[in-house]
N, C-alpha and C positions, 0 to 999 in steps of 0.2 A: 746371945748380943754378937756383934762385931765392931770393931773400931777402924772408923775409913776415915782418915785425915783429910782434911778440905786439900782440895786440888790448888797447890798455887804456882804460880807464872815460872815459867822455869824449870818445873819438875818434868821429869821423864817419865811418860808412863809406858807401860805394855805396849801400846798400838801405837808406840812411837818407832818402836824397835824390833817388833816382833817379825816383820818383811824382813827384815835385813837378819835377822837370827836364822830362820828358817834357811834362807838363803846360804848364809855360813855352815849350817848344819851339812844341807847337802853337798857344800864342796867336798867334806869329808867322805872319802870313798871307805864305807864301811860294809863292802859287799860281803855277804856271809854265803861262802860255798856249799856249806854244810861239812865241811873236813877244817878242823882245827888249824892245820897246815898251812891251808891256803886262804884260809879268811883274814881279813886287814882292817886295819884302820880306828877298831872301836877303843882301843886303849887312846890312841890320840883324840879320836872325837870326847869322848868321856873324860879326861882331862881338861882340855876345852871349855867344856861343860862346867865342870869341878870349880875352873877359874873364874868362869862368868859370876860364878853363884858368891864364890868366895870374894870377888871384887868389891861386893856391895854388902858383905858382912858375913855371910854364913859359915860355921863350921860344915865343912862337908866331910863324907867318908867315900874314900876311893876303894873299890874292892874287886881284884880279880877273882873271879870265878871258876876256880879249880885247874886254870891254865894259865900261865902268860899272855897277856893282852884283851884275855877279854873283859873288860874293863866295865864297874858299875859305879855309880855316883848316887849317893843318898844325902839328902841334907832336909832338916825338921825346922818348921817354922812353929813356936808354940803357942797355943791357944789359953784362953784364959785361966789364970792360976788355979781357980776355984770350980773349973770344968770337971764333970764327972763323965763326960761322955768320950768315946775312943775316938783315935784319930782316922783322918781321912788319906788314904794313898792316892796321890797323885801318878801313874806311871807312863812310861811311855820307851819303845825299845828303838837304840840309837843304830843298830844294823840292818841294811837293806839286802834285798835278792841283787845279784849282779846282773848288769845292762853293758851290752854291747853298743859302743858308741856309734858303730858303722849304719847301725840301725834308725838311729834318730835323727831328728830335724836340728838337736842343739844337742850340746855335750850332755849326758847323762848327770855328771857331777860339776857342770859349770855355774848349777845354784841362780841361772839367768831369771831376772825378772822383766819381761817383756809382754805386750800383747795383753796386759793385765793379768798375769800370768805367773806365777814363780813355776819353774822347770827344774826336773832332775829326779834320778831315782831317790823316791824315800820322801817326795813332795805330799804325797797323800797317806802312804805307809811306810812312816808315819813321822815323818820329823816335820812337819805341820804342828801336829797336837806337841811333841818335843818343843819345839819351838814357842808355843803359846804358853806353855807350862814354865818355860825358863824365862819367859819376858815376865809372866806375871809374878814368879816368885820373884823376880829382880825389884820387881814395883812392888810389890807388900814388904820389903825390906827396906827398900829406900825410903818408904812412906811411913813408918814404923806400924805396920797394921797387924791388929792383933785379931785371926781370925775365929769363928765361934767355935773351932775345934781344932786340936794341932792337926798340921799339914805336914805331911811325909812328900818330898818329892823323890822320885826314883827313876833314872836313867838308865837301861838295861840293854844288855850283850845277849846274843845269839837266839832271839825270838823268832827269827825266818828260819832256823832249823828246829824249830821246836821247843826252846829255850834249855834245852840239857844244861848249856855250859853259860847258865841266864838264870831267869826266874826259878828254875826248879832245882839248881844247885842249890841257891842262896837261900831258898826255903829250908832244904835239907840242913845244909850245912851252916846258915848265919839266921836262924830263926831270931836272933837278938834283934835284927835289921827292922823285923816288923812288929816291934812289941806295941801293944797296945793300939795298935791299928785292926778296927771294925768294920770299915768299909773301903771299896777302892772305886777307880774310875779310871778307864783306858782307854784304846781306842776301837774303832768300827763302831759307832753309834754316835747320835746326835747330829747327823746328817739329813740334810730335807728331800722329802720325795714328792714332788708336787703333782696331784692331783686333780681332775677335773669333777666340778660339782655338776649335778643334773641342771641347774640355775644358769650353766654357762661360764661361773665363775672359778676360781681356782683357789686350794688349800694345802698348804704345806704341812707336809707330817713329818714329824724328826723324830727318826727311828733312833729308840735308845736301846741297846744291846742287854737284854735280860737273860740271854741262853746262847749256848756253843752246843755242836755236835762234838761227840767226840772224836779225836783225832787219833787214826790207829793204822801203822803200817805193818803190813801182813806179806812175811814171806811164805811161797809154796813150794815145795821140793816134790819131785817125782823120781824115783831111782827102779831101774830097770836093768837088765844085761846088755852090758857092752857088745857089739860086734861088727862085721864087715856089711856096708850098706848097700851090698849085692846081695845079702842072705834073705831070707823069710824070716820075720820076726814076729813073734806075738805079743810081743810086750816090747814097747818101746819109750824111753821116758819123753822124748820132745812129744809122742802123739798126746801121754796123759796129762802134760801138762798142759798143752795146748787147748786139748779138750775141757780141761777144766776151768782154763781162763775164759774160753768162751761162754762158758757156761752161766758163770760171773757175770761178763761185762754184758750178757744180754738176758740177765735175771730183773723182774722188778720187783722192790721189796714194797710191802703194803703200805697204804697210807695212814699215818699217826699223824693225828694233830694233838700239838702238847699245848699247856698254856698260854706260852707268849707267843705261839702261832695262832691260837683261835683267837687271842686277843686283838694281834694284828689285822687278822682277817676281818674280824667286826669292827674295828674303826674304819678300814678302807670301806668297807661297805656301806657304813654310815655315811659317808663324806660323799662317795661316788652313787649308791643305788645300787651298785651290782651288787650281785646276790654270791657273797662267796663264802664258802662255809664246807664241811666236811660232806656235805649232801649235793656239792655241787658236780655237775659233771665233768669229768675232764678237768678239776681243779689247776692242775699244772698249766694248760692252754689259756686258762681264764687270766691265771695271773699276767700274762704277757703284755695284757692291757696296760700294766704299771710299767713297759718299758724295759729298758735294758736291767734294771737291777732284779727282774724277775728270774733271772740266770742264778742270782743270791737267793733270795725269798725261794723258788720253787725248789732248791734244794734241801730245805728245812721240811718239807713233807716227807720225805722217805728217808730210810738208810740209804746209803749210795755205796757201793765198791768198784772202783774204775780200775780195770788193770795198765801199769804205767810202765812195765819192765819186763824183758823175757833174756833167759841167759841160758846157754844152752852147746852142748859141740865144741871142736877144737879143730877139725878136717871135715871135709864134705863128704869123706867115702866112710866114715866112722859113727855108729850109732853110737851116742854118748850114754854112759852110766846113771849120770844126772842131769836132770833139767830142772831150772829156777824161775819163778816167776814172783813180783810187787805187786801189790794191791792196795789202794788209796782206800780205804774202808772209813768213811764218817758215819756215826751210828747219832742217833736221837736218844736225849737223855731217858733213861727207863729201858732202854731196847736191847742191851748188852749180850745178855744172856739168847735172848731169841735172835739175834743178829747170827751171834755163834752158831746155833743151830742150824740156821739155815745156809749158810756157808759151809758145815761140816756135809750136809746134804749134796750140795751142790758140788762139791769137790770129790766126793767118792772115797772109798774106802784106800785107795791107792795113790793119796797124794796128801803129804802132811802139812799141818800151817803151823806159824810161829810168828810172833808178834816181833816186830823190830822195833818199833814205836807205839807204845800204848798209853794216850792222855783220854782220863774220862771227860764226859759231858759235863754238861753244868747249867743250872738254871735256878733262878731265882724270882720271886714274885716282883709285881710292879705297881708296887706301893711304899707309903713310907716316908720320911720328912724329905731323905734324901732325892726321892724322884719328886717330892715337891717342888725343891729347891731346882730340879731342873726346868721343869716345866714354868716355873714363875720366873727363870731367865731367861727361855725362849720367848715366852710372853711380853716380857720388858723390852724387846728388841724386833719381835716379831709379831705383832700382835692378831695375825693369822695364822699363826702357826699353832701346831698340835703336837704334843710327845706322846708317841705310841710305842710300845714294846715290840721287841722283834728277836728272831733267833738267827744268829750267824752261823753260817755253813761251813765254817773254819775253825781257827782256836786265836787265841791271844795268850798273852802271860796270866790272863786271870784264871787260866786250868792249874797254874801253880800256888795262886795265893788263896784258892778256895780251899785247898787243902790244910790249911792253917785255919778255915774257919770265918775267913774274910768275906765278906758280902760284895759280888763285883759286879760294876754295870759296865758298858762302852757307852763313853759321852765324850765325843770330841766335834763340839758343835760348829757346824757348817751350814749356811744357806747357800743352795747351790742353785746355779741355772738351771731351769727346768729340762734346755737342751743338750745338757752336758752327760753323756756316756760317764758315769763316776763308776761304776763297775768295772770298765775296761779300763780303767787306769792304774787299779792295782796289780803290780808286777807287769805294766805294760810297757810297750814304747811310748817316747814322747808322753810319759809320766808328769801332770802338772795340777795345781791346785790354783782357783782364782786368788788374787789378792784381797778381792771384796768379800770372800767366805774367809779367809782368817783375820781380816779386821774383826769382821762379825765373831766370830767364832771367838777371839780374845775377849771382846766386849761380854759375850753371853757368859763366857768361862768365868770371868772376874766377878759376876754378878752371882754365877754359882757360888764360887767359893765363898763369898761376902756372906752368904746365906745358908750355907751347907751344914 
């Protein structure tokens, strides 16, 4: 059960301050370049979050994850003293990808609130959820709320570079911070996708992330005999690496429908009357009926390997001894060995490969009390909503927490305007989140936490 004190006049609620909190979080330039020497702002932002929590009575833990300035903040809110349930982790990362101000219509770190949106880098990835979590944590402490289970609020560093100096470091070096946690909720889930029904009405599907593809960055290296550019050469490292990269870039991996994707396709088919499934001809094209989100959803039907970087040579008339390429690989659950076998066949015997970064895929089932609480929370504020599972083509800090046996979901609820190109906002120019969506999400998330 949960203790929900009666609302009294003058009490500050999460919805009263969440927009201001999100705006202030965006004003911290926490750009993560991927290089620790040039990444900035995480410490200042984390200490501000800690101060906001301490202001209402929390005892916080500020932890630097292996390097100075890589700040993380933890705070716990106790559940019933006689509860035998594990704690729920509510996690959000504070770092963002860099932004070039000249490309934006507003300054990316202004946190401007205008035209019904909160603008700035991190507005959807993911200072909106960080703001909702912080506002609700503050409300619960002020109100003396006793949630049905212990809540652990975590605000983390370095997610945008794979979490090496954030969640993964913390899991490896400070597992005590996660003691008692059995389930977790984080980013890139709970947002709405509006679909058309056969009768002309619409239905909002709220996509709960239950799976993530593996995230692996692979370096390819070819070595051959160096020499003068004017001579005949039977072996050339540049040619070898270029051929391997071309074969990978043009390769189509087999269609594989995971449980999460199958359930998602079934739900969409039920609502729209479309026939979406493993036997649908050209399923990727059929998914484009769903609009811009098809770019995310379509990438969960197959493994992908996209060449992203090439490096070779130092002078125009010198055949280099070595050439390199980097490939961004996203692998479906259960497919790692088969994926590597296909890659080895594509690159051939003269190119060697190594993993620069390798983070496993993850998948859980769409059932249980926590899923019921998500669905009930959505229906409490959108009676025409429906929660459905889906797989994310990218990765989150959930990959780290899953190593500890924590069951992870993406649930940062947002009711979005149907016309909004939500997928384009992630890491995009003029990133922004609707004010109404944040207010909706805060109310839904409050309901969820009270019944989680």
